[in-house]
C-alpha angles and dihedrals in degrees: 000000000000111000095169096115093049091048093050091049090050090049092053090049093049092048091057089051094050089050090055092048094050089053091051091051091054090049090053090050087055096048116130128218124287118284116262108225091192090067094054120099090204132020114209116209113195116211114208116181097190120184139332112351090358098097091048098052096036090056089056094050087050091053090054094047091050087050092052095042099036095122093052092043087056091048092049094245091117124041127184121213119192113209118193128183105061089116128128090245094055094042091052090047089057093033087228134119087228119011114235095246093050088048088053092052092048092054088057092066129074096211131013132210107205135191123212119287130202119250112201119236134185113302095023118124090241131093116258097265124159123265110274088222093054090045096051092047089055097039093048094032094235095173100167122067107190119191120177121197119186130176107162099189087057095047091243118145108155133161117188122204105198120186105242110189108042137036123070094331098056095077096021092133095039104068121132127249095203095178137319090291104043132058128174135193127177140224119205130207124174129184092232095048094045095044095053097049093045090047089048090055095048090045090053091047091049097046097038094050093238084118093185128097127185118197113208121198142126092239094148092066107016091055107167103048104022089037090057090049090054093045092052089049089058088052094050093046089064088063090059106042090164093059116087114223140175137171133235135186115243098241098053088038090062088055098044091051088070092043106108094207097047105033095071089062093065118091117154119018128189122195143163116262107271094042090049093054092052099042097047092053088053092049091050091063091070089058095050102285136294089299088070098045130089134202135209122203107198131192133161095262107022137025131198129199122198146166110255097220127086131264096263098216092180092064087057094046090050093048093246099115093110089061095057117130108250094188095104097052091039092054088046088055086057088057089050093053092051091047093058093045103266095125101154092051089048090052094050091047091052092051092048091052093050091049095047101037104033109020121021098026099181085157124040125200110215100163091246140066088277086078143040124292124243089252092053093046091051090048089053090052091050092049088050091050089055093062116108091210093053099126093041089049091049092047091052091065096054 
């Protein structure tokens, strides 16, 4: 059978994708230094509710941020900008992952606090548009996805650096249906993209005192892309001779993360996109599930902070949205505070979350009317933040 037409069509499609990637590489080469928030007169924090339970939990995180930053809000140092319209309905209407007017509003912010958004899948009543998360990471070049997981009583103190703009997700909506028998997707690795995420992980390990980096790939099988990622890691490691490092394959790494003897030896982990997504969800279970974990998406100019769980549309359909757990987005708000230089406020919020969610538990979130509402839980956290003995109280539980 003659497949020449299918092959030529696939070549044309691949050529367009290569052109896009070469353009992206040139943009990375021209990237400037990270923004210095201390030099800004006003820091604009964008608030994006998203879909499903997103607007409910994000509103509570905003209230807590306003509570912690009230003095600087009054001085005009901090400004909140609520951005509506990043909903599946509006994205479907415009047939875009991020409508142009919404993207323009996002670019007016320095940092963004974002609720979960719905990504259509086969069988959904929505067009096959790209994930809003993936699109935002690409449009704002948010190359570093940083996810901490900490469970002191288990000896767990991990920080994951997941590459955010490449790998299997970069072209996730751009695969080729060659014919009814053959389907191709792509994974992308660039020197520039790999170098900057690996360097960010080593830099963090050096400055934070963690002093240990684990590189996670499947370089023994995925030799071209994962192999290059590991090769670049060896190169970066030479710049940090004082930082210990090792490398693991993703399959055994998922096993060792639940090994009580081994898991306490991991500190900072750096991974390509897909592996990072999988491993950080597994890691979050130790902390209480994905509903308790936060995620930072960092670039040189912009940064976006989000909950790592989904939009839970069923909770909205069943009238239970007000009972959604806001812990993940609130913990993410703490990461936002730290990123823009409010370290003391971030520390207090982290301690209050631990006390309210893991130790004291005067209020419990169940997702139903058997537990507290998002608003009640946020109030509980703010009351805890007011306590003068907050740190002593937190330490007493360790």
